N, C-alpha and C positions, 0 to 999 in steps of 0.2 A: 367457867360454871359447868355446872352438875343438869342434868335432868333432863329430859328427853324431850325433845322438841314433833308439834306435831304440827300438818299442816294446814290450814282453812281455806278455804276453795277463798280469792282476792273479792272485800267489798260486800260478804255474806256476816250479818250479825246476828247471834244468837242472842236473845229474850226470854232468861230464864226466873225472872220476878226475884232471884235471891243475889243479896248485898253479904260482903264481908270485911270486916274491923279486924285489921290486924295490928298488936303489941309487942313489939320483938327490942330484945335490951340485951346485954352481954347473960349470958345464963339460961333464955326463952324465950319462946316467944308459943303468943296467947293469939291463939284465931278465933272468933265468933262466929256464926253463919247464920242466915234466916234472911224469912221474908217472904212475901204473898200467903201468908196462913200457913206455912211451914213455922213448928215450934224451931226456935233458937237455939241450935246448939256449937256449947265452943270446945277447943283444943287442943289443949295447951305440948309442945315441944320443947325440946334440950337442945338450947341452943351452945356446942360447946365453944370453949374461950382459945382452941388452937385452932388457927387458921386454915390449917390444914384439910381437918375435917368437920370445918364450917360449911362448905357447899351441902356435904349431903342434908345434912340440917335445914338449907335453906331451902331444898327439894320440894323434902316432908313437908315443910311449910306452904310451900307452892302448890304444893297434891291437895294437902287438906285444905285450902279454899277453895278449889274445885271452881268446876262452870256458874261462873257470875255476873251477872250483869256492869256490877259497881263493886271495889274494895277500895277502901282506907285502911291505908298503912302507917303508921305509928310509930317513933323510937327516935333509938338515936343514927344520925345521921345514917353514917359508914355501912350499918347494918339493914337502914331501910331501903337505900339506895339497892344495896345489892340483892337486897327480898324480890324490890324492883323488876329488876333487870330476872330473874329469875322467875319469875309471872310470869315476864313477855316470850323468857325463854322456850318455858313449858306451852303455847299454842293459845294465852292469853291477848287479848288485845292492848294495847298502849294507854288505850283511852278509857279502860276500867280505869285505870288507878288514879285515885286520888292519896293526894301526903298531908301531913300535917307533923309541923314538930313537935307537938304536944308536950309537956314536961312531965312525971311518967315517975313511977312508971300508977296504970290508969285501970283501975279493978274493972271487974264485968260488971255491973250496973254501967258504971262513965260508957264505955265496950256498949251492950247494946245500945245504950239511948243514941252514941254516935249512929250506931246498924239502923236505928230506926232515922234518922232525919236522911241518911245517903237513899232510899228507899222511894 
């Protein structure tokens, strides 16, 4: 796994009021973030098809998620699992992660609807 690890004091949870939804598939990942009065922002990250250079792209996706209370990860099983591991590796709490095997791709409007249901 790539990415930096940062430690959190054990048992201390942060609450930002912000959630994120991620769609990941071969070739790209789309992140939609928002919450508690914040505007919704979306980011797209290219996911290379070469396994050797995929981890830095997954780290970029995980960092673009930022500090959130909940994150829903959707997409192909292998990339979804790899991204979830990267999210935890950079310091997010595993209990913040939700997953879905939604068939896709999911459009941005659908992702925003799922984001609103996460809150």
